C-alpha positions as CSV (number, residue, x, y, z in Angstrom):
1,M,14.1,11.4,-0.7
2,W,9.6,11.4,-0.5
3,E,8.3,14.3,1.2
4,A,6.1,14.7,4.7
5,E,3.5,16.4,2.1
6,A,3.2,12.9,0.0
7,I,3.2,10.9,2.1
8,D,0.4,13.0,4.4
9,S,-1.4,13.0,1.6
10,L,-1.1,9.3,0.7
11,T,-1.1,8.4,4.4
12,E,-4.7,10.3,4.6
13,T,-6.1,8.8,1.0
14,V,-5.8,5.7,2.4
15,M,-7.4,5.9,5.1
16,T,-10.2,8.0,3.7
17,R,-11.1,5.1,1.1
18,L,-10.5,2.6,3.7
19,L,-12.9,4.0,6.6
20,V,-15.3,6.4,3.7
21,E,-15.4,4.2,1.1
22,A,-14.4,0.7,2.4
23,A,-13.0,0.2,-0.2
24,E,-10.5,-2.7,0.6
25,A,-6.9,-1.8,1.0
26,R,-5.3,-4.2,-1.6
27,A,-6.9,-2.8,-4.1
28,V,-6.2,1.1,-2.3
29,A,-2.4,-0.2,-2.9
30,M,-2.9,-1.2,-6.8
31,E,-4.1,2.4,-7.6
32,L,-1.6,3.5,-5.8
33,A,1.0,1.8,-7.0
34,A,0.1,2.3,-10.6
35,R,-0.1,6.5,-9.4
36,L,3.4,5.8,-8.0
37,A,5.0,4.1,-10.6
38,V,4.1,6.9,-13.5
39,E,4.8,10.0,-11.0
40,R,7.7,9.0,-9.1
41,P,8.6,5.3,-11.1
42,D,12.0,5.2,-8.8
43,L,11.0,5.3,-5.2
44,P,11.1,2.4,-3.7
45,A,8.5,-0.7,-3.3
46,L,8.9,-0.4,-0.7
47,A,8.0,3.2,0.5
48,L,4.4,2.2,-0.6
49,A,4.3,0.0,3.2
50,L,4.5,3.4,4.9
51,P,1.2,4.9,3.9
52,F,-0.3,1.3,4.9
53,T,1.0,1.4,7.9
54,L,0.5,4.9,8.9
55,A,-2.9,4.3,8.3
56,A,-3.5,1.9,9.9
57,A,-1.1,3.1,13.9
58,A,-3.9,6.1,13.2
59,I,-7.2,4.6,12.2
60,E,-6.8,2.3,15.5
61,E,-5.3,5.3,17.9
62,M,-8.2,8.0,16.4
63,L,-11.1,4.6,16.4
64,G,-9.8,2.6,19.0
65,A,-12.0,-0.7,19.1
66,A,-14.8,0.5,17.0
67,P,-15.6,-3.0,14.5
68,A,-15.3,-1.0,11.0
69,A,-11.8,0.6,12.5
70,R,-10.6,-2.8,13.2
71,I,-11.3,-3.8,9.8
72,A,-10.0,-1.6,8.4
73,A,-6.7,-1.1,10.7
74,L,-5.6,-5.7,10.1
75,D,-6.3,-4.7,6.2
76,A,-4.2,-2.1,6.8
77,W,-1.5,-3.6,8.2
78,R,-1.9,-6.7,6.2
79,V,-1.1,-5.0,3.0
80,A,1.7,-3.2,4.4
81,A,2.7,-6.8,5.7
82,L,2.5,-8.6,2.7
83,I,4.4,-5.4,0.2
84,G,7.8,-5.4,2.4
85,T,7.6,-9.6,1.3
86,D,6.8,-8.6,-2.2
87,V,9.6,-6.4,-1.8
88,L,11.5,-9.0,-0.7
89,L,11.0,-11.1,-2.9
90,L,12.0,-8.2,-6.0
91,K,15.0,-8.1,-4.0
92,G,16.3,-11.1,-4.1
93,G,15.5,-11.8,-7.7
94,A,17.3,-10.4,-10.6
95,G,15.7,-6.9,-11.0
96,G,14.9,-4.0,-8.9
97,D,13.1,-3.5,-6.6
98,S,11.7,0.4,-7.4
99,I,7.9,1.4,-7.2
100,A,7.5,0.7,-10.8
101,D,9.5,-2.7,-10.7
102,L,6.5,-3.6,-7.9
103,L,4.0,-2.5,-10.0
104,S,4.8,-4.5,-12.5
105,L,5.2,-7.8,-10.5
106,W,1.9,-8.1,-9.1
107,R,0.4,-7.4,-12.7
108,R,2.5,-10.7,-14.2
109,G,0.2,-12.7,-12.4
110,D,0.4,-11.8,-7.7
111,E,-1.3,-14.2,-5.8
112,V,-2.5,-11.8,-3.8
113,F,-2.2,-8.1,-6.1
114,G,-2.4,-9.5,-9.2
115,T,-6.1,-10.1,-8.9
116,V,-7.4,-7.4,-7.9
117,Q,-9.7,-6.2,-10.6
118,R,-9.0,-3.5,-12.0
């Protein structure tokens, strides 16, 4: 389904964006969703939560209680949970639950992800 190398690469991207560039996790999620919707439009939407979950766990494990690390990890955990919530919304509707469907939902005006400046 999804290769470990691709998951590792996206996890590293999330960590770099959050820790080095101090990007908001929801902006990173939008960017990754847009990229994956082109590269792998049939990928299950919930797959997008995985790199955020792995990044959050790795940040906590490696950097512990450092203030910037705590903020980045909490942001990643929050976004992973919000992705899961939106996937449940997709599954409850008549539409699909692919990464392309998730991106479409967000672009239609989602309260959290639809407000990200592009």
